[in-house]
C-alpha positions in Angstrom: 92.8 108.9 113.9 94.2 106.2 116.1 96.8 103.8 114.9 95.3 100.4 114.1 98.3 98.7 112.4 101.8 98.1 113.9 105.0 96.9 112.3 107.1 94.3 113.9 110.3 92.3 113.3 110.5 88.7 114.5 113.7 87.8 116.4 114.4 84.8 114.2 111.8 84.9 111.4 109.5 82.3 109.9 111.3 80.0 107.5 109.0 78.9 104.6 109.3 75.6 102.5 111.8 77.2 100.2 114.1 78.3 103.0 113.1 82.0 102.8 113.1 83.9 106.1 110.1 86.2 106.7 110.7 88.5 109.7 109.1 91.8 108.8 105.4 92.0 109.5 102.3 94.1 110.3 99.7 93.3 113.0 96.4 95.1 113.2 94.3 95.7 116.3 92.0 92.8 117.3 88.3 93.3 117.0 85.3 91.7 118.7 84.7 89.8 115.4 88.1 88.2 115.8 87.2 87.0 119.3 83.9 85.5 118.1 85.6 83.7 115.2 88.2 82.3 117.6 85.4 80.8 119.8 83.8 79.3 116.8 87.0 77.7 115.4 86.8 73.9 115.6 90.6 73.5 116.3 90.2 75.9 119.3 87.1 74.0 120.6 89.1 70.8 120.4 92.1 72.2 122.2 92.6 75.7 123.7 96.3 75.7 123.0 95.7 76.1 119.3 93.9 79.4 120.0 97.0 81.5 120.0 97.8 80.5 116.4 94.3 81.2 115.3 94.2 84.5 117.0 97.6 85.6 115.6 96.6 84.5 112.1 93.6 86.8 112.2 95.5 89.9 113.2 98.8 89.5 111.3 98.1 91.2 108.0 101.6 90.8 106.5 104.6 88.6 107.2 107.4 89.1 104.7 106.2 88.1 101.2 103.8 85.5 102.4 100.4 85.8 100.7 98.3 84.3 103.5 98.8 84.0 107.2 97.2 80.8 108.5 97.4 78.9 111.8 99.0 76.0 109.9 101.7 78.4 108.7 102.3 79.8 112.1 102.9 76.3 113.5 106.3 76.6 112.0 107.3 79.6 114.1 110.3 79.3 116.3 109.3 79.4 120.0 111.1 82.7 120.5 109.1 84.2 117.7 105.8 82.9 119.0 106.6 84.4 122.4 107.5 87.7 120.8 104.2 87.8 118.8 102.2 86.9 121.9 103.8 89.8 123.8 103.5 92.2 120.9 99.7 91.3 120.5 99.2 92.1 124.2 101.1 95.4 123.9 99.2 96.7 120.9 95.8 95.6 122.1 96.2 96.8 125.6 97.8 100.1 125.0 96.6 101.5 128.3 98.1 99.9 131.3 95.4 98.5 133.6 96.2 99.0 137.2 94.2 98.7 140.4 94.9 100.5 143.7 95.5 97.9 146.4 97.1 97.4 149.8 99.7 95.0 151.1 97.9 92.7 153.7 101.1 92.5 155.8 102.4 96.1 156.0 99.3 98.0 154.8 101.5 99.8 152.1 99.3 101.2 149.4 100.3 100.7 145.7 99.0 100.1 142.2 99.1 96.6 140.9 99.1 95.7 137.2 96.3 93.4 136.1 96.1 90.9 133.3 93.1 91.7 131.1 90.6 89.1 129.9 91.6 87.7 126.5 95.3 87.9 127.0 97.4 85.3 125.1 
């Protein structure tokens, strides 16, 4: 059975209102349902930048002792932690590297180029 949940540790950790740091977490694989919910979200429709927080709140199943992971909560992430989670999301959801055979237009050298897949954060 394939792995569908992945543990992570944030570089800094999310600090809650009581000053507790939450750094250990679990992220599950994203589903088509997550993508549909993202497109229907009013905050995302108003401004695409909020989409990363909505997307992450859907797939992070655990973060320290926090009971619910919401986009509002994730607004308090340090930028370093947000960047880490974005990269972690991409890694776990695109486990197979996507490459395309191509050729340099100048020297005609053939090589494989990595491609960004649709839906990346």
